N, C-alpha and C positions, 0 to 999 in steps of 0.2 A: 402399609403411611406414603399418605402420596403427595409428592410436590406440589407446590401452588408456582402461581407465577410462569410468565415463560420461558424459553429454554435462554431467551437473552436477558432477563430477570437476575435465575439464575449462576449463569456461566457468566454471559457476554461483557455484562455491566461489570462485573465488580472485579475483572483482570482490564479491561479498558478506561473502565473512569479515569482511574490514578496516572496512568500516563497520558490523555488529554487532559488531566487539568496540572499536568506540571507543563505540560505543551504550552496551556491557557498563562501560566505566568511564568514561564521561558522571553514572552513576550516577542515572539516568535512567528505565530499566527496572529495576520494585519487582515485578516478577513480578505485576503483575494481570490479564496479559489472560487470563482462560478461557475456551476456546471452547466449554464447556458456554451460553456465554449466546445463543449463533448456537446452538444446537445443545440446545435443552433435555431431547428428545424421546430421549437420549444415554444410555443407564445408567450409573452412579456404576461407574470404575472401567475403561471401555472407549473406546479411543482410536481417532482419527478414523484413518484413513488416509490418505499424502501428498496424493493424488487429492482424496479428500473433503474435507481440508484445503481444497487450491486452487477448489476448489468453491464451498464456503461463503464463504472469503474472496470469493473474484470476485462471488458473489451479493451480499454484503454493501455491497460496493464500490458496484458498481451499482445498488442499491436507496438508500441514501447518497446517488449523486449528482444521482440521477430526481427522490427528495424534496427538492433544494434547488434543482434546474429549474424542480417545482414552489411551491417555496414565494417562489423567487426567481426566476426566467424570467428578468431582467433581465443575470442574474450572466455570465450565459451567451449574450448576445447578439452576434453582432460590433462592433458602433455601439461597446457598453459597454466593449469588448474593445481596440478601435482609442483608445477616448479613453483609456484608464485607462495604456496605454502613450505615450501621448503626454505626458501629464502625469510618467511617468516619466522621460522623452527630457528634458523639459525641466527634470527637477530633476536630473539628473547630468551637464546642461550649466553649470548655475548654481556 
């Protein structure tokens, strides 16, 4: 038996759509995000393809994490992570 539809239709949409709907209903999405912020060289009226959006979005996330590591290296150290976990566990036990 062969599955019909794209991988997104079979796996992605059922998982992501409820989250997107809940986010929309919450009123948090004001529509302020613009891809032009991340790709200022794009001509007005042109749109990014899905692949370009993934590449630009992933690059933005990696750059943000790298900047966080440079600015606050302790936030990613294993010792600080384990100490934060211990504090969280102690708070939940109280």
